[in-house]
C-alpha positions as CSV (number, residue, x, y, z in Angstrom):
1,M,3.8,13.4,-29.7
2,V,1.7,12.2,-32.5
3,Q,-0.6,14.6,-34.6
4,D,-3.8,14.3,-35.1
5,A,-6.1,15.6,-37.7
6,N,-8.0,18.1,-35.0
7,H,-4.9,17.6,-32.0
8,T,-1.8,16.2,-31.1
9,A,-2.4,13.0,-29.3
10,V,0.4,12.2,-26.0
11,T,2.4,9.3,-27.1
12,E,4.8,9.9,-23.4
13,F,4.3,11.6,-20.8
14,I,7.0,13.8,-18.1
15,L,7.0,13.6,-14.4
16,L,7.3,16.6,-13.0
17,G,8.0,15.3,-9.5
18,F,8.6,18.2,-6.8
19,G,10.0,21.0,-8.9
20,R,11.1,21.9,-12.6
21,G,14.1,22.9,-12.3
22,P,17.4,20.5,-12.2
23,G,18.3,21.6,-8.3
24,L,15.4,21.1,-6.7
25,Q,15.3,16.8,-7.3
26,V,18.7,16.5,-5.3
27,V,16.5,16.3,-2.1
28,P,13.8,14.4,-3.0
29,F,15.9,12.2,-4.4
30,V,18.0,11.3,-1.5
31,M,14.8,11.1,0.8
32,F,13.7,8.7,-1.5
33,L,16.7,6.4,-1.6
34,V,17.4,6.3,2.4
35,I,13.7,5.4,2.5
36,Y,14.0,2.7,-0.1
37,I,16.6,1.0,1.6
38,I,15.0,0.8,4.7
39,T,11.7,-0.2,3.5
40,V,13.6,-3.2,0.9
41,L,16.2,-4.4,4.0
42,G,13.5,-4.1,6.8
43,N,10.5,-6.1,4.4
44,T,13.2,-8.7,3.1
45,I,14.4,-9.4,7.0
46,L,10.9,-9.4,7.9
47,V,9.9,-12.0,5.4
48,L,13.2,-14.0,5.7
49,T,13.0,-14.0,9.8
50,I,9.2,-15.8,8.8
51,T,10.2,-18.1,6.6
52,A,13.2,-19.5,8.1
53,N,11.3,-20.2,11.8
54,F,8.8,-22.7,12.0
55,R,7.5,-21.2,15.2
56,L,6.1,-18.4,13.1
57,H,4.6,-20.9,10.4
58,I,0.6,-19.3,11.9
59,P,-1.9,-17.6,10.4
60,M,-0.9,-14.8,12.1
61,Y,3.0,-14.4,10.4
62,F,1.9,-15.9,7.4
63,L,-0.4,-12.9,6.5
64,L,2.2,-10.3,8.3
65,M,4.7,-12.3,5.2
66,N,2.2,-11.5,2.5
67,L,2.2,-7.8,3.5
68,S,5.3,-7.4,3.6
69,L,6.3,-8.9,-0.1
70,L,3.1,-6.3,-0.7
71,D,5.1,-3.7,0.4
72,L,8.3,-4.1,-0.9
73,C,6.4,-4.5,-5.0
74,Y,4.4,-1.6,-3.8
75,S,7.5,0.9,-3.2
76,S,9.2,-0.7,-6.1
77,V,6.5,-0.1,-8.4
78,I,7.8,4.1,-7.1
79,A,11.0,4.5,-6.0
80,P,12.8,3.6,-8.4
81,R,11.3,5.4,-11.6
82,A,11.0,8.7,-9.3
83,M,14.5,8.1,-8.4
84,V,15.9,8.5,-12.0
85,S,13.5,11.2,-12.3
86,F,15.0,13.4,-10.1
87,L,18.6,12.8,-10.4
88,T,18.6,12.4,-14.5
89,D,17.0,14.7,-17.0
90,T,15.0,11.0,-18.3
91,K,11.5,12.7,-16.9
92,T,10.1,11.1,-19.2
93,I,8.1,8.1,-19.1
94,S,6.0,6.5,-22.3
95,Y,2.4,6.0,-22.5
96,R,2.2,2.2,-22.0
97,G,4.4,2.6,-18.8
98,C,2.5,5.3,-17.4
99,A,-0.2,2.8,-17.6
100,I,1.4,-0.3,-16.9
101,Q,2.5,1.8,-13.6
102,L,-1.0,3.0,-12.6
103,F,-2.1,-0.6,-12.7
104,F,0.5,-1.9,-10.7
105,F,-0.1,0.6,-8.6
106,A,-3.7,0.4,-8.2
107,L,-3.2,-3.0,-8.0
108,F,-0.8,-3.3,-4.4
109,V,-2.4,-0.1,-2.7
110,S,-6.2,-1.7,-3.1
111,T,-4.6,-5.3,-2.5
112,E,-2.8,-4.1,1.5
113,A,-6.6,-2.7,2.1
114,F,-7.8,-6.3,1.8
115,I,-4.7,-7.7,3.6
116,L,-5.8,-5.6,6.3
117,T,-8.8,-6.4,6.8
118,A,-7.7,-10.4,7.0
119,M,-5.1,-9.8,9.7
120,A,-8.2,-7.6,11.4
121,Y,-10.3,-10.8,10.8
122,D,-7.4,-12.7,11.8
123,R,-7.2,-11.5,14.8
124,Y,-10.8,-11.0,16.0
125,T,-10.9,-15.2,15.5
126,A,-7.9,-15.8,17.6
127,I,-9.4,-13.3,20.4
128,C,-13.5,-14.3,20.0
129,N,-13.4,-17.6,18.9
130,P,-9.8,-19.4,20.1
131,L,-11.4,-23.0,20.0
132,L,-12.2,-22.5,15.9
133,Y,-9.2,-20.9,15.2
134,P,-7.5,-24.0,14.1
135,T,-9.9,-24.7,11.3
136,T,-11.4,-21.0,10.9
137,M,-7.6,-19.8,9.8
138,S,-6.7,-22.7,8.3
139,K,-4.0,-22.7,6.0
140,P,-6.3,-22.8,2.7
141,V,-8.3,-21.1,4.0
142,C,-5.3,-18.7,4.8
143,I,-4.6,-18.5,0.8
144,Q,-7.9,-18.0,-0.1
145,L,-8.1,-15.0,1.8
146,M,-4.6,-14.0,0.0
147,V,-6.0,-14.9,-3.4
148,G,-8.9,-13.1,-2.8
149,S,-7.4,-10.3,-1.7
150,Y,-5.4,-10.3,-4.8
151,L,-8.1,-10.8,-7.0
152,C,-10.2,-8.0,-5.7
153,G,-7.2,-6.0,-6.1
154,S,-7.0,-6.6,-9.5
155,V,-11.0,-5.8,-10.6
156,N,-10.2,-2.1,-8.8
157,A,-6.7,-2.0,-11.3
158,M,-8.1,-3.1,-14.5
159,V,-10.9,-0.7,-14.0
160,Q,-9.0,2.4,-13.1
161,T,-6.6,2.1,-15.6
162,S,-8.2,1.1,-18.7
163,F,-11.1,3.8,-17.5
164,T,-7.9,6.0,-17.5
165,F,-6.5,5.5,-20.8
166,T,-9.6,5.2,-22.8
167,L,-9.7,9.5,-22.4
168,R,-7.7,11.4,-25.0
169,F,-4.8,13.4,-23.6
170,C,-3.5,16.5,-26.0
171,G,-2.3,19.7,-25.1
172,T,0.5,19.4,-22.3
173,N,1.6,16.0,-21.6
174,E,3.6,17.0,-17.7
175,I,2.5,15.0,-14.9
176,D,2.5,17.4,-12.0
177,H,3.4,14.2,-9.5
178,F,6.2,12.1,-9.4
179,F,4.3,9.0,-10.6
180,C,1.5,8.0,-12.6
181,D,-1.8,8.3,-10.7
182,V,-5.4,8.9,-11.7
183,P,-6.3,12.6,-10.4
184,P,-3.3,14.1,-12.4
185,L,-4.0,12.2,-15.2
186,L,-7.5,13.4,-15.1
187,N,-6.4,16.6,-14.9
188,L,-4.4,15.9,-18.5
189,S,-7.3,15.1,-20.2
190,C,-8.6,17.0,-23.6
191,T,-12.1,15.4,-23.0
192,H,-14.7,15.1,-19.9
193,T,-14.1,13.2,-17.4
194,Y,-16.8,13.5,-15.1
195,I,-17.7,9.4,-15.4
196,N,-14.2,8.7,-14.7
197,Q,-14.0,11.0,-11.4
198,L,-17.7,9.5,-10.3
199,V,-16.0,5.9,-10.9
200,L,-12.3,6.9,-9.0
201,F,-14.9,8.3,-6.1
202,A,-16.9,5.2,-5.9
203,L,-14.4,2.2,-6.3
204,S,-12.5,4.4,-3.9
205,S,-15.0,4.5,-1.2
206,V,-16.4,1.1,-1.7
207,I,-12.8,-0.5,-1.0
208,I,-11.9,2.0,1.6
209,V,-15.6,1.9,3.3
210,S,-16.3,-1.9,3.3
211,T,-12.9,-2.8,4.6
212,A,-12.7,-0.1,7.0
213,L,-15.5,-1.8,8.3
214,L,-15.3,-4.9,8.7
215,I,-11.9,-4.0,10.6
216,L,-14.2,-1.6,12.6
217,V,-16.6,-4.7,13.8
218,S,-13.9,-7.2,13.9
219,Y,-12.6,-5.0,16.3
220,V,-15.8,-4.0,18.4
221,Y,-15.7,-7.9,19.3
222,I,-12.3,-8.1,20.6
223,I,-12.8,-4.6,22.5
224,S,-16.2,-6.5,24.0
225,A,-13.8,-9.7,24.6
226,V,-11.2,-7.1,26.7
227,F,-13.9,-6.0,28.9
228,Q,-15.4,-9.3,29.5
229,T,-12.0,-10.8,29.9
230,R,-11.1,-10.2,33.6
231,S,-7.9,-10.9,33.9
232,A,-6.3,-7.2,34.2
233,A,-3.0,-9.8,32.5
234,G,-5.0,-10.8,29.9
235,R,-7.0,-8.0,28.9
236,H,-3.3,-6.6,28.3
237,K,-2.0,-9.7,26.4
238,I,-4.9,-9.1,24.0
239,F,-4.3,-5.1,23.7
240,F,-0.5,-5.7,23.1
241,T,-1.4,-7.9,20.2
242,C,-3.9,-5.8,18.3
243,T,-1.9,-2.5,18.9
244,S,0.3,-2.7,15.6
245,H,-2.4,-2.9,13.7
246,I,-4.0,-0.5,15.0
247,V,-1.7,2.0,14.3
248,A,-0.3,0.0,11.3
249,V,-4.6,0.4,9.9
250,S,-4.7,4.2,11.0
251,L,-1.5,5.3,9.1
252,F,-3.1,3.4,6.0
253,Y,-6.4,4.9,6.1
254,G,-5.8,7.7,7.2
255,T,-4.0,8.9,4.2
256,V,-5.8,7.1,1.4
257,S,-9.0,8.4,2.2
258,F,-7.2,11.9,2.5
259,M,-6.1,10.9,-1.4
260,Y,-9.3,9.5,-2.7
261,A,-12.2,9.3,-1.0
262,Q,-13.4,12.5,-1.1
263,P,-13.8,14.8,-4.2
264,S,-11.6,17.4,-3.7
265,S,-8.7,15.5,-4.1
266,L,-9.4,15.2,-7.6
267,S,-8.1,18.7,-7.9
268,F,-4.7,17.5,-6.5
269,L,-3.6,20.3,-4.5
270,D,0.6,20.0,-4.0
271,Q,0.2,19.2,-0.8
272,S,-1.4,15.7,-2.3
273,K,2.3,14.7,-3.4
274,V,3.2,15.0,0.2
275,V,0.7,12.6,1.3
276,S,1.2,10.5,-1.6
277,V,5.3,10.1,-0.4
278,F,3.4,9.2,3.0
279,Y,1.4,6.0,1.6
280,T,3.6,4.9,-1.5
281,L,6.6,5.0,0.6
282,V,7.0,6.2,4.6
283,I,4.0,3.2,5.2
284,P,6.3,0.3,3.3
285,M,9.0,1.3,5.8
286,L,7.6,2.1,8.7
287,N,4.9,-1.5,8.9
288,P,8.3,-4.0,9.4
289,F,9.0,-2.0,12.3
290,I,5.7,-1.1,13.3
291,Y,5.2,-5.3,13.3
292,S,8.5,-6.8,14.5
293,L,9.3,-3.8,17.8
294,R,5.9,-4.2,19.8
295,N,5.8,-8.6,18.9
296,K,8.0,-10.5,21.2
297,D,7.7,-13.8,19.2
298,V,9.4,-11.7,16.1
299,K,11.9,-9.9,17.9
300,E,13.0,-13.5,19.3
301,A,13.2,-15.1,15.8
302,L,15.2,-12.0,14.7
303,R,18.0,-12.6,17.3
304,R,18.3,-16.4,16.4
305,T,18.0,-15.3,12.6
306,I,20.5,-12.9,13.0
307,G,22.9,-15.3,15.2
308,C,22.8,-17.4,12.4
309,M,23.9,-15.2,9.9
310,M,27.1,-14.2,12.5
311,V,28.2,-17.3,12.5
312,L,27.9,-18.4,9.4
313,K,30.7,-15.1,8.4
């Protein structure tokens, strides 16, 4: 801390995690370690499988590969630093380090929403306009969708980080969380945070509502196409194709909406930590299984990839 004329300015923060006593941190450390290892392995294998199999070099799997890469970065921003805090006495994070963590967290979480939206648009185009699909979802279009997703995520991250760290922090520097997030940081500020709360709620609501609405509209058209399909096998195929994405979207938007799209989240109750674990670590761990276990092409490609690895050994 740095002494000012009227108050003490915060130069570092203390991440309290899930408790103040060292014994209370062992369980979350083991949980985070197991989840993170599975996340890294699952997403890495999925990325390598899609990259190595030319049959999967189509827009749907290009978007899925980018989602896996995003989940890898997403969880890596949170888990390693949290595990260090859980297992050692090094619970402090510098002012700059906290700002960097918040920036990349906000970048990846908002980018994931846009990528999930792009995946819904891909399914809509493939099912409702199959003849136009090769041109509508060409490689340049897919790249533009990815770049646009990251640009939108970057704007959100820059606004959230700049607004949060222009506040004055004084007094206690203990963050009642396992990573640097906007709500607990607002609780530490010794200045008025009404504008910051409004910005957090407005931006989060705009991103969540706009992307969720686009996904919903896509699925309205897809469901309409299902009802227009006379063949039971055709209806089953359409439903089977979209199930994984629907599950992933429901998990992501359900937890993120609870945290950021309601004013009550700003009070940051203890249950918010549990919800945070779910969307920062559990969902990135589950996504590879959600998209691969119900996908015949991915399962077949995984078997070939694992077979080739065994032969090389």
